[in-house]
N, C-alpha and C positions, 0 to 999 in steps of 0.2 A: 892534104888534098883528099880531096873526095875520091870515095872509091866506088869503080860503076863495077855492078854484080849482073856479068854477061857469064851464061851457061856454053862452054864450049865443049864439044864432044872428040874426044880423040878417034880418030876411025877406030884405030884397032883394041884400044880399052875403054871409051866409053865413061871417061873421067871428067865428070862437071869442074871447071875451072871458074875460079874468081880473078880476072884479070883487074889490076888498077890502071888508071891514067898515067902509071907512069909505065906501065908494060909490063910490069911483071904478076905472072901468072902463079896462082898458089891453089894446089887440087883438092877438092872437096872427096874425102873418102864416102864412099857410097856401095853397097852391097852390087855383087856383079849377080848376073840371075846363074852363073852354076852356083855360088853360094846361096841364093836363093833355094836353088832347086836342094840343094843339099841340106838345107834346113825342112825344106819342108817332105822331105823323103826321110827325115827321122822316123823311125820305128816306134808307135804310141804304146806305151806301159801296157802291160798286158791287163792290170787293173787300175782303172784312174780314182778308186775308193783308198784312203789315206788308211795307213798300217792300224789308226787306231779305229777307223770307222769299219774295216774289215773285222776287227774282232769282235765290236757289237755287234755286227751280224752272224758273227759264229757264235756268238754268247744267247743271242735270243733264237738260233736253230738249233744247237744244244738244249735248251729248254722246250721247245717244242718237242726234238727229237726224245726229249726221256719219257714223252708220257705213254710211248711203247711199249716197253719194257715195268715200266712202274706199272701199268692197268694189271699186267700179269702177274708179277711177283707180291705185289700188296693184296691181291688176291687168294693166295694161296693159304697164308694162316685162315684166313674167314670159311673155308670151304667147311670145316666142320659146322661151325657156327651157324651157317646159310643151308645148311640142311637140315639140325635141327629146328631152325625158324620158319621156313619154309613146308616144313615134313615130308622133303626126299631124301633118296638114298642118298650115300656119296658120290655113285656111279654118277648119277642124274647132274650134279654140280660140275662133276668130272665133265660130263659131254659140254658143259658150258666153256670148260678151257681146251675144249678139241676144236667148236665151233668158231672160239675166238681166232685161234690158229689159222684154219684154213680160211676167214674171211680178209685176215693179216696176210695170207698167201694172194689173195686177189686183188685186193682192193690195188697196194700199191701198180699193179700191170696197167690199171685205170687211169690211174691218176699220175703216174710218172711219165704218163705221156702227153699226161694234156700239161703237166707242168713244163714239158719243155718245149711245149709247142704255143701257150699261152702266157706263163712267165710262171717263177714262184710263189709271189705274193699274193693275185688272186686264189691258188688253189692252197696254200696258207690258212688263209683267213676261212674259205669254206671248211676245209675238214678241221679246223680248230671250234668253230660254230656248231657243227656237227657233234664234235667229242663231249664240246660243253652239254649240252642238250642232251644226250646221253645219259652223261653223269646223273642231270638232274632227274631223271627217270628212272636209273637204276637205284637212286637212294630213296624213290616214295615209291618202287613198287613194290606189290605184296604176293608173288605167285611164281612160281617154274619158269611156267610158260612166258612171261613177259622180263625173265632177267635171260634167260635163253635169248630171245630176239635183241634184248639190248643191249646186251653183250658184243653181239656181231655189231651191232649199230655202232658201240662204243669202237671196237677193234676197225672198223671201218674209218672211222675218225684219227683213230691213232698212228695206222698202220705206216701212212704213208710219209711220216713227218721224218723219219729217220732217210727216205729214199731223196727225200726234199732237199734235206742236209748234205749228203754226198751231193746231189746238183751245184746248190750254194757255193760248196767248198771247189768246185770245177769249176762255176764263173769266175771266181775273183781270186784264185791262186796258181801261180805256176808251178807246172810238176815238181820244179826245183822244192817248193815254198810246202807243195799239198801234204805232205808226213804230217806236218806241225798242225796245220789245220784243220786236217782227220782228228787228228789226237785231241784239239779242243773240242770238234764236233761230237764226238763219240764218249767225252766226259759226263755230259749230262746221265745218256743212257747208263754208262757204268755205276755213277753215282746211284741211279733209280734201281738197277738191279741188288747193290749192297743193301740200301735202308728200305725199300721198298717191304719185305716181308718182316723188319721190325716194327715198321709204321701199324702196316696191316695185322702185326698180331695184338701191338697193344690195343688198337681202335676195336678191333674184334670183341676182347675181352672187355673193355668198359673205354668210350660210352655207348657201344655195338657198331656190328657190320654197316650198319648206314652212313655212319661218319667217313667210313674208305671214300665213299662216294661224294658225301658232301666236301670231304679236301679237294678229291679229284677236280670236283666242278670249280672249287675256290681259288683251285692252281689254274683251271682252264681259261678259265674269266680272265686271271691276272697274267697267261699268256698271252690271251687274243687281244688284248688292251695294249699291251707293248708291242705286238707284230704289226697293229694298225697305225701305231703313233711311229715308231722308230724303224721297222723294215723296208727299205726300199727294194725296187725291183732288180736281182741280179741277174739275172737269164739273159746269156750272152745275144741269145736269136732276137729277143727286143732290147735291149740299152748296150749291146756292143758291149766295153770295155767299163760301162758305168758312166761315159761322159754323156749320153742321150736320155735324158728327163722324160718321164711318161707320166701323165695324169690318168686321174680317175681311180681305180681298186689298185692300179698299178703304183703305185708314186705312195712314197710315204707322206702320214699327215706332217709331219716337224720336221725331216730332214731336208735341207735344202742342197744344191751343192754351185758353188761359184763355177765349177770348169763346165756347166752344161753348155749344149752343144744345138740340140735343138729336141723340139718338143715331139712326143707322137701320142697321139690319142688311141685308147683301148680299140676302140669302137671302132676305127679303120682297118685292124687286122681280121684280118679271114676268121669267120665260127670254125671251131675246130672239133671234128666228130671224135671223140676219143676211138683209139683203136688199140684192145687190151691181149691184141697178140702179137705190137711190138717187141714187147719182152721176151713171147715166146720166139718169136723170129731170131733174136738174139743169141739164145741158149742154142741155138741149131750152130753158132759158130764155135770151133772146138776152143778158142782160147777163154771163150766167155764162159762155155761149160764147165771148163776145170776148175778156173775160178770159183767161179760158185759151189761146185762141190767141196771144194776147202772150205769157203765159209760155212758151209750146211751141213756139212760134217760134223762140224767141231762144234755148232748151233746146236745139231743133235744130240750131242753129246753134253752139252752142260746143260740144256734142257729137261733131258732126263736125268740127270744127277740130281738138278734142284725141285725138280717134282716129287723124287722120293726120299729129298734129305730130310725133312721136318719129321715122317713118318720112320726111317730107319733108324734114326738118332733117337726116337720115344723108346720103338723096339727093343733096340740092342743096348745100349744107353739108360734108360729108364728118365728121361730128363722129361718137364714137364711142357705143356703148351708153350707158356712163353720164353721157357727157354730155348725152345726150339725154333723161333723167330731171331736167334742172335747165331744160331748155327750155320746161317745162311752169311754172316757177316764176313768171315776170313777168305772166301770167293770174290765179296765185292770189294773189300780192300785189297788184293790182288790185282782186283781189273781193273782198280782207279790208279794203280799204280802201273798196269803195263799199258793201259790207254796213256800216261804221261809219257813214259819211257821208249812208248813207241814214234812218238815225235821227232825224238832226237836218233835212235835207229834208222828209222826211215833216211832223212836229213844226213846220218854220216856213210850209209849205205849208197844214197843217190852220187854225193864227191867222190865216193870210193871206187863207183864203176864208170863216175864220168872221166876220172884221173887214169884208171886203169884202161879205157881206147882212148886215149889222148882227146876229150871233148873239153870244153870250154862251156861253163855253166853261162846260160844266160839266165838270170832272174827276173830283170825287169821285164823281158819282154816274152821269156819262155821259151825253151826249146824244143827243137826239131824231132817230133817222136818218131818219124818215118826213120831218122838214124841212129835215135838214142835204144842203147838194149833195157828200157825199162822195165821187163821181166826181171833181167837180171839182177837189176838194183832191188826192186821189189819185193824179191824174193829171197834174196843175200845170204839173212840171218832166219830164215823160216826153218831150216832144218832142224837145228838144235829145237827149238821151240816146240815143233811138231813132237820132236821124240820126248821131251820134257812133258808132255801132255798126256801123250797116250801112255810114257812107265807110272804115272803118277793117279792118272784115273784107273790103272787096273792095278796099284798101290790100294788106292782106296778103297775098292769093292773089298780086296783080304784084309785089309787093316778094321773093316767094320764086321766082319764075318766072324774074326777069332777076337774079338772085342779086345783091341790093341787097349791103350790109355787114349784117349779121348783126343788128346791132344794131337794124336797121329794122324788121325783123318782131316782132323782141322786144319793142321801144317799143309796136307796134301792139297786141300782143297783151294789154299792161297797160292798154291804154285798151278794148278790147273787154271785157277781166274786168271793170275797174272802171263801165262802162257797164251792162253785164248786169246785172251784183250789185244796181245802184240800179231797174235794170226789174223785176226779180224781186223787188225787198222792196215796189217799188211793186204790183205787179198783184196779189202775194202777200197783202198786206194791204187792199187793195180787196176783196179775194174772199173773204174774212172778215169784213168790216164788213157785207158785203150777205147774209152768208148767218150772223148771229148764231147761231141757233138750231141751226145743223149746219155748224160749221166743219171738222171733219175728215172729213164726208162732201164738203163743196166742196173740200177741198183733196185728196181721194180723185180727186174728176172731175177737178180739175187733172193729178195725177200721170197717169188714164188718156190727156189729149192729150199731155203734152210727152214721156212715156215710148214713146208710139206714134209720134210724130213722130221722136224721137232714134233710135229704132230703125229708120226708113226714113232717117235721114238717115245713121247711120253705115251702112247696107246700100249706098248710091247713092254716097258719098262717094269710093271709092278705083275705082270703074267711073269714074265721072263724072272724074276726073283723068285714069286713063288715056286717056280718047277724047277730053277737050276743054280738057284739061290743067290746073293749078291756078289760074291766072288767072280763068280762064273759070268754073269751077267756084263760087271762093269771090265773082264777080263776081255769080252768081247767088244765094248765099248771101244774100249784101250785099242783094240787091235784094229778097228775102225779108222781112228784119229792117225794110226803110226801108217793107214795106206797112203794119209796125206803125203806123205814124204815121197812117192811113186810120181801121184799129181803132180807136186809142184819142180819135182825133175822134167817133165815130159812139158809142162809150161816155159820152164825156164830157157830148156833147147829148143822149143818149137814153135813158142810163142808169136817171137817175131815175123816171124815167115808167116805164119796165120794172118797175124793183123794186117802186114804188108800186103798180104794178097789182098782181104777185103777193100784195103784203102784204095788200092789197084783199081776194084770196081764201082768206085766213088762211095763205099760208105767209111764212117768215121771220118770222113775228110773236113 
């Protein structure tokens, strides 16, 4: 018998019925309004990018971020060669190192604010283009004045890449995942620190110092090409969790996303005037200042040690210039291992802290940082590492002074590199956690502190060694490292209160 499909609605349940000619009614299941609302209100994932794509983004970020330390450390072994080639004193060549660090402190303050406002990708393309042009100029220059100016341009093009990298991590990773992604992002800079002096020494000896800059030009060109093709915009102020596509300079040329929901063109966004004081204002916040001091003191100590390393080993152990490039390797290997291990340490400490406070970790959507003791989580293991770095720095100075077996200072360098890398990761990740809305600006504030302290450290380390000896010089630097124990204790116990006070005023929310 033919069935008549008539929709009847039961007043209380809104269930469509199929009524046959025999009078038999069969319910047709449909979603109720409440069910529909439940589906609609499911929170979206923190990042719509797949795990594989996120790691591709991190690879591109770490590739770009490696240029900042690589440009510094590849230059050190060529100082003598450049001095002879340009017929100037070593002190004048060292002045280009100082100017490089000064610009490295200033540039992220300008570019970090722009990146938080208009997106990461346009800034990446701009700074990598500047960096490429600067290296070509450095390879062709023939006088000290050109070297000085182009080194500052080179610094401007490379310095912001680390700040951009921290911004990208904050864009695509929840706090629970962030430690691992930060470790991946800083892996490139740590590798650059390890191999830069070796490459620089080899190239400076043969085929010549100009090939240092030609190599950097080739690498910069490859990175610029890869970023232009593969890096999508990640800034949450522009694309949210990644579901919103953008066209023009902010959209990757070859990556398409099937989950795209709307298109925003960059020319519809307001023109942003860079505000270099934004980073300085962040330093007025006690938690930001303390975190950057930890990072900055350790960066100063590492830079001072590395700047004096080859000359001290040549002086005390009589090694050749080629061998002097190899003495940077233990610290670099330690830094690579430390950066890799830091991801596991940060994840473990995050879980332990959450369990201690009875908090269930929300990996897909991200945890509420207003109630999570993130300072305790990130700094949980840092005390031991600060102590290790301080003692090893002191021991390094005394071991070189009394010409112990060369293996002793090299092993101590390995320990310094390992512990310093983990301290960098812990403090850098915490800085991103407490400034989620402006991670690149916060990282730029960090760059101001670390580069100014490093500039001061590299300027005074040789005069200190000449006046009080290498043993007392690095005892002083070791004590500065140990002072970070008190700083980390204050941040752990008071940082959350300071952070919540800022958020109550609408900052970082």
